[in-house]
PAKE-457646 format. One record per atom (N, C-alpha, C): residue in one letter; y, z, x. Coordinates in pm, whole numbers, plus 50000, padded with zeros to 5 digits. Layout:
! residues N
+---+-------+-------+-------+
| r |    yy |    zz |    xx |
+---+-------+-------+-------+
| a |     Y |     Z |     X |
...
+---+-------+-------+-------+
This chain:
! residues 61
+---+-------+-------+-------+
| r |    yy |    zz |    xx |
+---+-------+-------+-------+
| x | 66629 | 75817 | 17998 |
| x | 66616 | 75949 | 17941 |
| x | 66727 | 76042 | 17993 |
| x | 66759 | 76030 | 18119 |
| x | 66867 | 76111 | 18176 |
| x | 66999 | 76078 | 18106 |
| x | 67022 | 75950 | 18082 |
| x | 67146 | 75910 | 18016 |
| x | 67153 | 75965 | 17873 |
| x | 67040 | 75968 | 17806 |
| x | 67037 | 76022 | 17669 |
| x | 67073 | 76171 | 17670 |
| x | 67017 | 76247 | 17762 |
| x | 67049 | 76390 | 17772 |
| x | 67196 | 76411 | 17809 |
| x | 67243 | 76331 | 17900 |
| x | 67383 | 76341 | 17940 |
| x | 67476 | 76313 | 17822 |
| x | 67441 | 76213 | 17743 |
| x | 67521 | 76180 | 17625 |
| x | 67518 | 76294 | 17523 |
| x | 67402 | 76354 | 17501 |
| x | 67390 | 76467 | 17408 |
| x | 67473 | 76585 | 17454 |
| x | 67466 | 76617 | 17581 |
| x | 67542 | 76731 | 17635 |
| x | 67692 | 76703 | 17625 |
| x | 67734 | 76587 | 17662 |
| x | 67877 | 76554 | 17655 |
| x | 67927 | 76554 | 17510 |
| x | 67847 | 76504 | 17418 |
| x | 67885 | 76506 | 17277 |
| x | 67897 | 76649 | 17226 |
| x | 67804 | 76734 | 17265 |
| x | 67809 | 76874 | 17223 |
| x | 67933 | 76944 | 17278 |
| x | 67964 | 76923 | 17404 |
| x | 68084 | 76983 | 17465 |
| x | 68209 | 76930 | 17395 |
| x | 68213 | 76803 | 17364 |
| x | 68328 | 76743 | 17296 |
| x | 68348 | 76806 | 17158 |
| x | 68240 | 76820 | 17082 |
| x | 68250 | 76883 | 16950 |
| x | 68291 | 77029 | 16964 |
| x | 68235 | 77098 | 17063 |
| x | 68268 | 77240 | 17085 |
| x | 68417 | 77257 | 17114 |
| x | 68473 | 77167 | 17191 |
| x | 68615 | 77176 | 17225 |
| x | 68705 | 77147 | 17105 |
| x | 68664 | 77056 | 17018 |
| x | 68750 | 77012 | 16908 |
| x | 68731 | 77089 | 16777 |
| x | 68619 | 77158 | 16761 |
| x | 68589 | 77221 | 16633 |
| x | 68580 | 77373 | 16646 |
| x | 68679 | 77447 | 16599 |
| x | 68672 | 77593 | 16604 |
| x | 68555 | 77650 | 16522 |
| x | 68520 | 77586 | 16411 |
| x | 68409 | 77637 | 16331 |
| x | 68276 | 77619 | 16404 |
| x | 68259 | 77509 | 16476 |
| x | 68137 | 77488 | 16556 |
| x | 68131 | 77589 | 16670 |
| x | 68246 | 77615 | 16732 |
| x | 68253 | 77713 | 16840 |
| x | 68214 | 77852 | 16790 |
| x | 68265 | 77889 | 16673 |
| x | 68231 | 78018 | 16613 |
| x | 68083 | 78026 | 16583 |
| x | 68028 | 77919 | 16529 |
| x | 67886 | 77916 | 16494 |
| x | 67798 | 77930 | 16619 |
| x | 67835 | 77862 | 16728 |
| x | 67752 | 77868 | 16848 |
| x | 67765 | 78001 | 16921 |
| x | 67878 | 78071 | 16905 |
| x | 67898 | 78197 | 16974 |
| x | 67858 | 78319 | 16889 |
| x | 67822 | 78298 | 16763 |
| x | 67785 | 78408 | 16674 |
| x | 67672 | 78496 | 16730 |
| x | 67564 | 78440 | 16787 |
| x | 67457 | 78527 | 16840 |
| x | 67506 | 78625 | 16947 |
| x | 67601 | 78583 | 17029 |
| x | 67655 | 78672 | 17132 |
| x | 67723 | 78792 | 17068 |
| x | 67804 | 78768 | 16966 |
| x | 67876 | 78877 | 16901 |
| x | 67783 | 78966 | 16821 |
| x | 67678 | 78908 | 16761 |
| x | 67580 | 78989 | 16689 |
| x | 67509 | 79084 | 16786 |
| x | 67473 | 79034 | 16904 |
| x | 67408 | 79118 | 17003 |
| x | 67501 | 79231 | 17048 |
| x | 67629 | 79200 | 17069 |
| x | 67723 | 79303 | 17111 |
| x | 67742 | 79409 | 17002 |
| x | 67743 | 79367 | 16875 |
| x | 67753 | 79463 | 16765 |
| x | 67631 | 79554 | 16760 |
| x | 67512 | 79495 | 16775 |
| x | 67389 | 79575 | 16774 |
| x | 67386 | 79673 | 16890 |
| x | 67433 | 79630 | 17006 |
| x | 67436 | 79718 | 17122 |
| x | 67530 | 79836 | 17097 |
| x | 67646 | 79808 | 17037 |
| x | 67741 | 79916 | 17006 |
| x | 67682 | 80013 | 16905 |
| x | 67612 | 79960 | 16803 |
| x | 67547 | 80048 | 16705 |
| x | 67442 | 80136 | 16772 |
| x | 67364 | 80076 | 16861 |
| x | 67260 | 80151 | 16933 |
| x | 67323 | 80261 | 17018 |
| x | 67430 | 80228 | 17088 |
| x | 67496 | 80327 | 17174 |
| x | 67552 | 80442 | 17090 |
| x | 67614 | 80411 | 16976 |
| x | 67668 | 80517 | 16890 |
| x | 67557 | 80604 | 16833 |
| x | 67446 | 80541 | 16792 |
| x | 67334 | 80618 | 16737 |
| x | 67273 | 80707 | 16844 |
| x | 67258 | 80656 | 16965 |
| x | 67202 | 80736 | 17073 |
| x | 67295 | 80852 | 17107 |
| x | 67425 | 80828 | 17107 |
| x | 67520 | 80934 | 17138 |
| x | 67516 | 81041 | 17030 |
| x | 67507 | 81000 | 16903 |
| x | 67498 | 81098 | 16794 |
| x | 67370 | 81181 | 16805 |
| x | 67262 | 81114 | 16841 |
| x | 67133 | 81183 | 16854 |
| x | 67138 | 81287 | 16965 |
| x | 67206 | 81257 | 17072 |
| x | 67215 | 81348 | 17186 |
| x | 67330 | 81448 | 17172 |
| x | 67414 | 81430 | 17070 |
| x | 67526 | 81520 | 17050 |
| x | 67645 | 81489 | 17137 |
| x | 67642 | 81376 | 17203 |
| x | 67753 | 81337 | 17289 |
| x | 67853 | 81255 | 17209 |
| x | 67979 | 81250 | 17252 |
| x | 68075 | 81165 | 17182 |
| x | 68039 | 81018 | 17197 |
| x | 68062 | 80941 | 17094 |
| x | 68031 | 80797 | 17097 |
| x | 68123 | 80727 | 17195 |
| x | 68077 | 80617 | 17246 |
| x | 68159 | 80536 | 17338 |
| x | 68279 | 80483 | 17263 |
| x | 68384 | 80456 | 17336 |
| x | 68505 | 80403 | 17274 |
| x | 68477 | 80264 | 17217 |
| x | 68501 | 80251 | 17087 |
| x | 68483 | 80123 | 17020 |
| x | 68610 | 80099 | 16939 |
| x | 68670 | 79981 | 16949 |
| x | 68792 | 79955 | 16873 |
| x | 68771 | 79978 | 16723 |
| x | 68875 | 80023 | 16655 |
| x | 68866 | 80056 | 16513 |
| x | 68819 | 79941 | 16427 |
| x | 68855 | 79818 | 16461 |
| x | 68817 | 79705 | 16378 |
| x | 68666 | 79681 | 16384 |
| x | 68596 | 79737 | 16482 |
| x | 68452 | 79719 | 16489 |
| x | 68376 | 79834 | 16424 |
| x | 68443 | 79943 | 16396 |
| x | 68376 | 80057 | 16333 |
| x | 68355 | 80028 | 16186 |
| x | 68242 | 80072 | 16135 |
| x | 68213 | 80051 | 15993 |
| x | 68160 | 80175 | 15930 |
+---+-------+-------+-------+
């Protein structure tokens, strides 16, 4: 059973290293969370009347 898990983990790491699309797919939740956090921070700043935190232009919508 240990060998099976080791093989699965090594195969996943190998695919992650070789496939940019797989890497993007696996990292998407991290970027979605960061986008939501930035939206929350901007909304909170607007609600309080404070200037929004610095966010790069490519992330503003």
